[in-house]
C-alpha angles and dihedrals in degrees: 000000000000118000133178113187120190125201140166102067124132147118118313135168121247110279092029131118139236133180118213123200131196119194117198130202135173094037137081091254097197095064094055128087107227127213145176120220130178137202123202121200110284093006136100122259111268137193115256103174141336135199121195126218085259090056096250110147137205130185139195110254091242093063102035111128092015105060129052126193121202139163139210109201092187088062096036087234137131123196138202116200109198119193133174090023119201131200087251089065090068115120147087111301118212130195118222132194119195123185114247094229107016097057094183090062109089140142136206135208123226094255136243125235120241117188122183110192141132 
């Protein structure tokens, strides 16, 4: 059974920081590209950041220079360090695992809420 479990969300003031974690089980973590997506109220889910199994990274323009994605394959965990948070970063953040070769094979976590507000 595949599970992706996010943690680290919460309420933070503008300009603050949070670190999200996503722990995976039931998959060979190292052969999956890992990503963070978010969904704000009334909006579609959007890509925030991805990291390939070769550690290449890509970010949404809105978070470049503020967010950093990283992974620890030994711990089956992917992280999202979020700095200089803005109210527009508010939403549910989801972890995604996508197979390196079989691109249609992907899994989602249940999401963790991030709220940026004063």
